[in-house]
KOLNUZA-114540 format. One record per residue (C-alpha): residue in one letter; x, y, z. Coordinates in steps of 0.25 Angstrom, whole numbers, plus 5000, padded with zeros to 4 digits. Layout:
BEGIN
AXYZ
...
//
This chain:
BEGIN
X500050005000
X500550144996
X500850235008
X499850345003
X498750245003
X498750215018
X498750355025
X498750275039
X500050215035
X500550355032
X500150415045
X500750305053
X502150315045
X502250465046
X501750465061
X502750355066
X503950415058
X503650555063
X503350515078
X504550415078
X505550525076
X504850625085
X504750525096
X506150475095
X506650615095
X506250635109
X507150525115
X508350525105
X508750665109
X508850635123
X509950535121
X510750635112
X510750755122
X512050725129
X512750715115
X512150845111
X512550915124
X514050865122
X514050915107
X513551045110
X514351065123
X513151085132
X512851025146
X511850915145
X510650995152
X510751095140
X510350985130
X508950975137
X508551095129
X508551005116
X507350925122
X506751045129
X506651125116
X505951005109
X504950985120
X504551125122
X504351145107
X503551015107
X502651065118
X502351195110
X501951125097
X501351005102
X499951055107
X499751135094
X500051015085
X498550965085
X497951095081
X498951115070
X498750985064
X497251005065
X497251145059
X498351135048
X498350985045
X499050865052
X499850825040
X500350965038
X500750985053
X501350845055
X502250865043
X502651005048
X502950955061
X503750835055
X504550925046
X504851015058
X505350905067
X506150835056
X506850975052
X507051005067
X507750865068
X508750905057
X509051035063
X509250975077
X510350885070
X511051005064
X511051085077
X512351135082
X512051185095
X511151165107
X510251285104
X509951245089
X509651105093
X508651145104
X508051235094
X507851125083
X507351035094
X506251135097
X505951135083
X505850985083
X504850995095
X503951085087
X503850975076
X503750865086
X502650935094
X501750945081
X502150815075
X501650715086
X500250755088
X499950785074
X500450655069
X499650585079
X498450655075
X498650605061
X498850465065
X497650455074
X496750525064
X497150425053
X496850295062
X495550265068
X495450235082
X495350085079
X496650095072
X497450165082
X497950045090
X498649995078
X499250135075
X499650155089
X500550045088
X501250115078
X501350245087
X502250165097
X503350175087
X503550335087
X502950365101
X503650255109
X504650185101
X505450315096
X505750365110
X506350235114
X507250225101
X507650375102
X508750345113
X509350235105
X509450315092
X509950445100
X510950355107
X511550305094
X511650435088
X512250495100
X513350385100
X513550355086
X513150475077
X512750615082
X511650675090
X511150745077
X510650615072
X509650605083
X508950715075
X509250675061
X508550545063
X507250615063
X507450675049
X507250555040
X506050505048
X505450655047
X505650655032
X505050525030
X503850555038
X503650695032
X503650645018
X502650535021
X501750625028
X501850735017
X501550635006
X500450545013
X499850605026
X498450665024
X498150805030
X497150825041
X496550955047
X495450975057
X494451075054
X494151095068
X495551135072
X495151275075
X496051395078
X497351385086
X497251405101
X498451505101
X498251525116
X498251375119
X499451355110
X500251465117
X499951415131
X500251275127
X501551305120
X502051385132
X501551295143
X501851165137
X503251205133
X503551265147
X503051135154
X503851055144
X505151135147
X504951125162
X504750975161
X505950945152
X506951035160
X506351025174
X507150895177
X508450955173
X508351105178
X507551065191
X506051085193
X506351195203
X507051275193
X506351405191
X506351395176
X505651255176
X504651295187
X504251425180
X504251365166
X503451235171
X502451315179
X502151425168
X502051305158
X501051235167
X500251355169
X500251385154
X499851235151
X498651245161
X498251375154
X498351305140
X497451185146
X496451285151
X496351355138
X496251225130
X495151175138
X494351305135
X494651355121
X493751315110
X494851265101
X495951215109
X497351185104
X497551065113
X496150995115
X496250955130
X494750925130
X495150785123
X495650745137
X494250735141
X494250605134
X494650505145
X495350405136
X496150515129
X496450585142
X496850455149
X497750395138
X498350525136
X498850525151
X499350385149
X500150425137
X500650545144
X501150455156
X501650355147
X502550455140
X503050515153
X503450375157
X504050325144
X504850455141
X505250465156
X505850325155
X506550345142
X507150475148
X507550405162
X508050275157
X509150315147
X509650405158
X509750295168
X510350205158
X511450305153
X511750375166
X511550275177
X511850145169
X512950205160
X512350165147
X512550245134
X511450325126
X511350215116
X511250105127
X510150185134
X509350195121
X509550045118
X508950015132
X507750095130
X507550055115
X506849915119
X505650005124
X505350045110
X505449895106
X504449865116
X503449965111
X503549905097
X503249765103
X502049835110
X501549885097
X501449745092
X500849685104
X499749785106
X498649725097
X498849595105
X498849665119
X497549735115
X496849595113
X497149565127
X497049695134
X496249825132
X496849965131
X496750005145
X497449875150
X498549895139
X498850035144
X498850005158
X499649875157
X500649945148
X500950055157
X500949965169
X502049875162
X502849995158
X502850055172
X503249925178
X504449915168
X504850055172
X504950025186
X505749895183
X506749975174
X506850075186
X507249965196
X508149875187
X508549965176
X509950015182
X510349865185
X509649795173
X510449755161
X510149825147
X509349705142
X508449705154
X508149855152
X507849845138
X506849735141
X506249825151
X506149935141
X505649845130
X504449805140
X504149955142
X503949965128
X502949855127
X502149895139
X502150045136
X501950025121
X500649955124
X500150075133
X500550175122
X499950105111
X498650085119
X498550235122
X498950285108
X497850195102
X496750245110
X496950385116
X496250445104
X495050355104
X494050465107
X494750575099
X494150625086
X494950655074
X494650805075
X495350795089
X496450705086
X497450815083
X497250885097
X497150745104
X498550695098
X499150835102
X498650825116
X499050675117
X500450715113
X500550835122
X500250745133
X501350645129
X502350745127
X502050805141
X502150665147
X503450635141
X504050775147
X503350745160
X503950605161
X505350645158
X505250765167
X504750685179
X505750575178
X506950675175
X506550745188
X506550615196
X507950585190
X508350725194
X507750725208
X508450595211
X509750625204
X510450545193
X511750525201
X512250495215
X513550485223
X513850345227
X514550305240
X515950305233
X515650455229
X515450425214
X514250485208
X513350385201
X512050375194
X510850375203
X510050255197
X508950275207
X508550405201
X508350345187
X507550225193
X506650325200
X506450405188
X506050275180
X505050245191
X504450375188
X504150335174
X503250225179
X502450325187
X501950385174
X501450245170
X500750215183
X499950345181
X499650305167
X499150165172
X498250235182
X497550315170
X497450185162
X496750115172
X495650215172
X495350185157
X494350075152
X494449965142
X493250035134
X494150155132
X495050075123
X493950015114
X494550065102
X495749975103
X495149845106
X495849715101
X494849695089
X495449825083
X496849785084
X497749755072
X499249745070
X499349835058
X499049985055
X497649975047
X497649985032
X496350055030
X495850155020
X496550285020
X495850385030
X495250515025
X495850635030
X495550775026
X496550845018
//
């Protein structure tokens, strides 16, 4: 079958490629920061601005992405965002000092903030509710697989080539996705998009960026720092004003009324907490492995990589699992299994051999993969096509906030307990206990998610009953979309 004859295949290809490079970019950069600091002759803490610029820019553009897609067309905005992200990746690789690299990373954040929710809106408008279980299995690759493989790729580039290749790797993927999307994606606009809520945009841009800045720099600068305290407090007030306005304005930029739907609200919170736990673990574990267990960056990446393999296995297992269990049970058991494994890693991690750790991380992928797929396939069950752009935007705002909170909380635990201690012989050594307690903190997020999942009912997941399962993306007639 020719590619233009199957628009569903086109959407899957473009979405997976684009989201893969965006998701991998989030973790590949963390590994190369020490190398960048050495090349630019700056202290390690100064390189944090590379990620902060990205996160702040993403926080500015993420909330408006849904409205832009609805107003000007999802294809147009998606390709614009993809082009900006790809070009920014090229510029990051060419950067010759910290200032220009931070600037180009902020440009990357603008592209990434628009790309993810608009791409997800295209995806979930293309597939019916009954088909979303199958397509959600595909979503595991860019959403959960890419962050796990990022440290491996980044470690290899840092040791064998140059840090610039951590950005150059995005270019071929970006070009391929852009060309496929340009030739074969269908345009979609929403007549009911309305006018831009300019006041809401300004409040969200200022508030969310300040909160994101405080969360990302608080652990290193200290939460009692006046800059962090005032930035976080002002940002929080602005976010509250933004929420107040969006609940009252006739045409909100971010439709918070969608949270009145119990299923969307509950699964959104579970996804937020899962992101906090996963990204927090992927932040703490490599630090423990490198600093406390004296492993290299590449070894650290290879230790976390089996988590991605576990996710792939989970995507193959999910149809069989749903023949035995309902959606609520899959989510609850998946989160429970992941929490228990996190506890086990925190206890035996410092003394376990590499293969035992890889097996544990592989098990994390299987358990968490089941929960992630179940959430993705059913969270938009009650969302109409007209509201899909706003719903995917809200969903991604929650996930990004969850990731930032997870890293901030666990980094604060690590900082409060200290990463080093003085032994009896007077020699300073790594404080393994601080890493262990931080890893235990990641399981707390999952426990909260479990309590939320226990309040859901089997009937809430009626759209993904076993009778509707299949192992392939459906080959149906092309969907009709407005041009």
